[in-house]
C-alpha positions as a Markdown table, in Angstrom:
| # | Residue | x | y | z |
|---|---|---|---|---|
| 1 | Met | -29.8 | 22.2 | 33.5 |
| 2 | Gly | -26.4 | 22.3 | 31.5 |
| 3 | Leu | -24.4 | 25.0 | 31.0 |
| 4 | Thr | -24.9 | 27.4 | 28.2 |
| 5 | Lys | -22.5 | 27.6 | 25.1 |
| 6 | Ala | -20.9 | 30.9 | 26.4 |
| 7 | Glu | -20.5 | 29.4 | 29.6 |
| 8 | Leu | -19.0 | 26.2 | 28.3 |
| 9 | Arg | -16.7 | 28.5 | 26.1 |
| 10 | Leu | -15.5 | 30.4 | 29.2 |
| 11 | Lys | -14.9 | 27.1 | 31.1 |
| 12 | Ala | -12.9 | 25.6 | 28.3 |
| 13 | Arg | -10.8 | 28.8 | 27.7 |
| 14 | Glu | -10.0 | 28.9 | 31.5 |
| 15 | Ala | -8.9 | 25.3 | 31.4 |
| 16 | Arg | -6.7 | 25.7 | 28.4 |
| 17 | Ser | -5.1 | 28.8 | 29.9 |
| 18 | Arg | -3.8 | 26.8 | 32.8 |
| 19 | Leu | -1.6 | 24.7 | 30.5 |
| 20 | Ser | 2.1 | 25.9 | 30.4 |
| 21 | Pro | 3.9 | 26.6 | 27.1 |
| 22 | Glu | 5.7 | 23.4 | 27.7 |
| 23 | Glu | 2.7 | 21.4 | 28.3 |
| 24 | Ile | 1.0 | 22.8 | 25.0 |
| 25 | Ala | 4.3 | 21.9 | 23.1 |
| 26 | Val | 4.3 | 18.3 | 24.5 |
| 27 | Tyr | 0.6 | 17.7 | 24.2 |
| 28 | Ser | 0.6 | 19.2 | 20.6 |
| 29 | Ala | 3.4 | 16.7 | 19.5 |
| 30 | Arg | 1.2 | 13.8 | 20.9 |
| 31 | Ile | -1.9 | 15.1 | 19.1 |
| 32 | Glu | 0.3 | 15.5 | 16.0 |
| 33 | Arg | 1.4 | 11.8 | 16.0 |
| 34 | Asn | -2.1 | 10.5 | 16.4 |
| 35 | Leu | -3.1 | 12.8 | 13.5 |
| 36 | Leu | -0.4 | 11.7 | 11.2 |
| 37 | Asp | -1.5 | 8.2 | 11.8 |
| 38 | Leu | -5.1 | 8.9 | 11.1 |
| 39 | Leu | -4.4 | 11.1 | 8.1 |
| 40 | Asp | -2.3 | 8.1 | 6.5 |
| 41 | Gly | -3.5 | 7.7 | 2.8 |
| 42 | Phe | -5.1 | 11.2 | 2.4 |
| 43 | Thr | -3.6 | 13.3 | -0.3 |
| 44 | Thr | -5.4 | 16.6 | 0.3 |
| 45 | Val | -5.9 | 17.8 | 3.8 |
| 46 | Met | -7.2 | 21.0 | 5.2 |
| 47 | Val | -5.5 | 22.2 | 8.5 |
| 48 | Tyr | -6.2 | 25.4 | 10.5 |
| 49 | Val | -3.0 | 27.3 | 11.2 |
| 50 | Ser | -2.8 | 27.6 | 15.0 |
| 51 | Lys | -2.3 | 30.6 | 17.3 |
| 52 | Pro | -1.4 | 30.4 | 21.0 |
| 53 | Pro | -2.7 | 28.9 | 23.0 |
| 54 | Glu | -4.6 | 26.4 | 20.5 |
| 55 | Val | -3.1 | 23.1 | 19.8 |
| 56 | Glu | 0.1 | 23.8 | 17.7 |
| 57 | Thr | -0.3 | 22.8 | 14.0 |
| 58 | Arg | 2.9 | 24.0 | 12.4 |
| 59 | Gly | 4.6 | 20.7 | 13.0 |
| 60 | Leu | 1.7 | 18.8 | 11.4 |
| 61 | Ile | 1.7 | 21.1 | 8.5 |
| 62 | Ala | 5.4 | 20.5 | 7.9 |
| 63 | Ala | 5.2 | 16.8 | 8.2 |
| 64 | Leu | 2.2 | 16.6 | 5.8 |
| 65 | Asn | 4.1 | 18.6 | 3.3 |
| 66 | Thr | 7.2 | 16.5 | 3.7 |
| 67 | Arg | 4.9 | 13.3 | 3.2 |
| 68 | Gly | 3.7 | 14.8 | -0.2 |
| 69 | Val | 0.2 | 15.7 | 1.1 |
| 70 | Arg | -1.3 | 18.7 | -0.3 |
| 71 | Val | -1.9 | 20.9 | 2.7 |
| 72 | Val | -4.8 | 23.5 | 2.6 |
| 73 | Val | -5.3 | 26.3 | 4.9 |
| 74 | Pro | -8.4 | 28.3 | 5.5 |
| 75 | Ile | -8.7 | 32.2 | 4.9 |
| 76 | Ile | -11.3 | 33.8 | 6.9 |
| 77 | Glu | -13.6 | 36.1 | 4.9 |
| 78 | Arg | -15.1 | 38.5 | 7.5 |
| 79 | Glu | -17.3 | 40.1 | 4.9 |
| 80 | Thr | -19.1 | 36.9 | 3.8 |
| 81 | Leu | -18.7 | 35.0 | 7.0 |
| 82 | Ser | -17.1 | 32.2 | 5.1 |
| 83 | Leu | -13.7 | 30.5 | 4.5 |
| 84 | Arg | -11.8 | 30.5 | 1.2 |
| 85 | Leu | -8.9 | 27.9 | 0.8 |
| 86 | Ser | -5.4 | 28.0 | -0.2 |
| 87 | Ala | -2.6 | 25.4 | -0.6 |
| 88 | Leu | 0.3 | 26.0 | 1.6 |
| 89 | Pro | 3.5 | 24.5 | 0.3 |
| 90 | Asp | 5.6 | 26.8 | 2.1 |
| 91 | Pro | 4.5 | 28.1 | 5.8 |
| 92 | Gly | 7.0 | 30.6 | 5.6 |
| 93 | Val | 4.5 | 32.8 | 3.7 |
| 94 | Leu | 2.2 | 33.1 | 6.7 |
| 95 | Val | 1.3 | 36.5 | 8.1 |
| 96 | Arg | -1.1 | 37.4 | 10.9 |
| 97 | Ser | -4.4 | 38.3 | 9.5 |
| 98 | Thr | -8.2 | 38.2 | 10.5 |
| 99 | Phe | -8.5 | 37.5 | 14.3 |
| 100 | Asn | -4.6 | 37.3 | 14.5 |
| 101 | Val | -4.8 | 34.0 | 12.5 |
| 102 | Pro | -1.8 | 33.2 | 10.3 |
| 103 | Glu | -2.8 | 33.2 | 6.7 |
| 104 | Pro | -1.0 | 33.2 | 3.3 |
| 105 | Ile | -2.1 | 36.6 | 2.3 |
| 106 | Gly | -0.5 | 37.7 | -0.8 |
| 107 | His | 0.6 | 34.0 | -1.5 |
| 108 | Glu | -2.7 | 32.2 | -2.2 |
| 109 | Ile | -2.9 | 29.1 | -4.2 |
| 110 | Pro | -6.7 | 28.5 | -4.6 |
| 111 | Val | -8.2 | 25.3 | -3.9 |
| 112 | Arg | -11.8 | 23.9 | -4.4 |
| 113 | Pro | -13.3 | 22.7 | -1.3 |
| 114 | Glu | -14.4 | 19.5 | -3.3 |
| 115 | Glu | -10.7 | 18.6 | -3.6 |
| 116 | Val | -10.2 | 18.4 | 0.0 |
| 117 | Gln | -10.6 | 14.8 | 1.7 |
| 118 | Ala | -10.2 | 15.6 | 5.3 |
| 119 | Ile | -10.2 | 18.6 | 7.6 |
| 120 | Val | -8.6 | 19.4 | 10.9 |
| 121 | Val | -10.9 | 21.6 | 13.0 |
| 122 | Pro | -10.0 | 23.7 | 15.9 |
| 123 | Met | -12.1 | 23.2 | 19.0 |
| 124 | Leu | -12.6 | 25.4 | 22.1 |
| 125 | Ala | -14.7 | 22.7 | 23.8 |
| 126 | Phe | -15.9 | 19.2 | 22.9 |
| 127 | Asp | -17.7 | 16.2 | 24.3 |
| 128 | Ser | -17.4 | 12.4 | 23.5 |
| 129 | Tyr | -20.4 | 12.5 | 21.3 |
| 130 | Gly | -18.7 | 14.4 | 18.5 |
| 131 | Asn | -20.1 | 17.8 | 19.5 |
| 132 | Arg | -17.8 | 20.9 | 19.3 |
| 133 | Leu | -17.6 | 24.5 | 20.3 |
| 134 | Gly | -15.7 | 26.8 | 18.3 |
| 135 | Tyr | -15.1 | 30.7 | 19.0 |
| 136 | Gly | -18.8 | 31.3 | 18.2 |
| 137 | Ala | -18.7 | 33.0 | 14.7 |
| 138 | Gly | -19.7 | 29.8 | 13.0 |
| 139 | Tyr | -17.1 | 29.8 | 10.1 |
| 140 | Tyr | -16.4 | 26.1 | 10.2 |
| 141 | Asp | -20.2 | 24.9 | 10.9 |
| 142 | Arg | -21.2 | 26.9 | 7.7 |
| 143 | Phe | -18.3 | 25.5 | 5.7 |
| 144 | Leu | -18.9 | 22.0 | 6.9 |
| 145 | Gln | -22.7 | 22.1 | 6.1 |
| 146 | Arg | -21.7 | 23.1 | 2.5 |
| 147 | Tyr | -19.2 | 20.2 | 2.1 |
| 148 | Pro | -20.3 | 17.3 | 4.1 |
| 149 | His | -18.0 | 14.8 | 2.1 |
| 150 | Leu | -15.1 | 15.9 | 4.3 |
| 151 | Glu | -13.8 | 13.6 | 7.1 |
| 152 | Lys | -14.0 | 15.8 | 10.2 |
| 153 | Ile | -11.1 | 15.7 | 12.8 |
| 154 | Gly | -11.4 | 18.0 | 15.8 |
| 155 | Ile | -8.4 | 18.4 | 17.8 |
| 156 | Ala | -8.1 | 20.2 | 21.4 |
| 157 | Phe | -6.5 | 19.4 | 24.6 |
| 158 | Ser | -8.2 | 16.8 | 27.0 |
| 159 | Cys | -8.8 | 19.6 | 29.6 |
| 160 | Gln | -11.3 | 21.2 | 26.9 |
| 161 | Gln | -13.5 | 18.2 | 27.2 |
| 162 | Met | -17.1 | 18.8 | 28.6 |
| 163 | Glu | -19.5 | 16.4 | 29.7 |
| 164 | Ser | -22.2 | 17.8 | 27.1 |
| 165 | Ile | -22.2 | 20.3 | 24.5 |
| 166 | Pro | -25.5 | 21.7 | 23.5 |
| 167 | Ala | -26.1 | 21.1 | 19.8 |
| 168 | Asp | -28.6 | 22.5 | 17.3 |
| 169 | Glu | -29.3 | 21.7 | 13.8 |
| 170 | Asn | -26.4 | 24.2 | 12.6 |
| 171 | Asp | -23.6 | 22.3 | 14.7 |
| 172 | Ile | -21.6 | 19.8 | 12.8 |
| 173 | Met | -20.4 | 16.8 | 14.6 |
| 174 | Met | -16.7 | 15.5 | 14.3 |
| 175 | Asp | -16.1 | 12.0 | 12.9 |
| 176 | Tyr | -13.0 | 11.9 | 15.2 |
| 177 | Ile | -11.7 | 14.0 | 18.2 |
| 178 | Ile | -8.1 | 13.7 | 18.9 |
| 179 | Thr | -6.4 | 15.1 | 22.3 |
| 180 | Glu | -3.3 | 14.2 | 23.8 |
| 181 | Glu | -4.8 | 11.3 | 25.8 |
| 182 | Ala | -7.0 | 9.7 | 23.1 |
| 183 | Ile | -8.5 | 9.3 | 19.7 |
| 184 | Ile | -12.3 | 9.4 | 20.1 |
| 185 | Gln | -14.4 | 8.2 | 17.4 |
| 186 | Pro | -18.0 | 9.0 | 18.6 |
| 187 | Gly | -20.4 | 6.2 | 18.1 |
| 188 | Glu | -23.8 | 7.0 | 19.6 |
| 189 | Arg | -24.6 | 10.3 | 18.1 |
| 190 | Gly | -26.6 | 12.7 | 20.3 |
| 191 | Ser | -26.3 | 15.7 | 22.7 |
């Protein structure tokens, strides 16, 4: 029998915690380069704003803004367990907010989810089939269920890859998974 989601989250956190700040910076830069190639041609992209020790996304946000891509970031709504969206032309307005996630509170530029073409999703753990584990609150899965048109790109460090992630009907699979070592495009779907 495989590990539970809680056990897999713990295992992934432990693996990620062994990365040094220097490794996180180098690996994040590699992931960013792969992402920029994959996102070529998109005009509106949703990107999470990272907090340590996640894959760093500030460089990606800056590069997309420089390209003229409209960068959209999520704002966590704890009361409704949902995400609302804001454009982010200036990352300087970010402040630590819900769960210590940087958000443009007080500087929101509302964006309708239908306008977004691709989404860069944080992952705590993943497998090669496109299954992901987030932090367990389900914000992204609920959002992705409501807006299935999005190109779903999960990013994480390769040490967070598991052999298999248990998935249920509420779990949304990624179209691409990018690590510092590979771009995974899940072919055969399953868990």
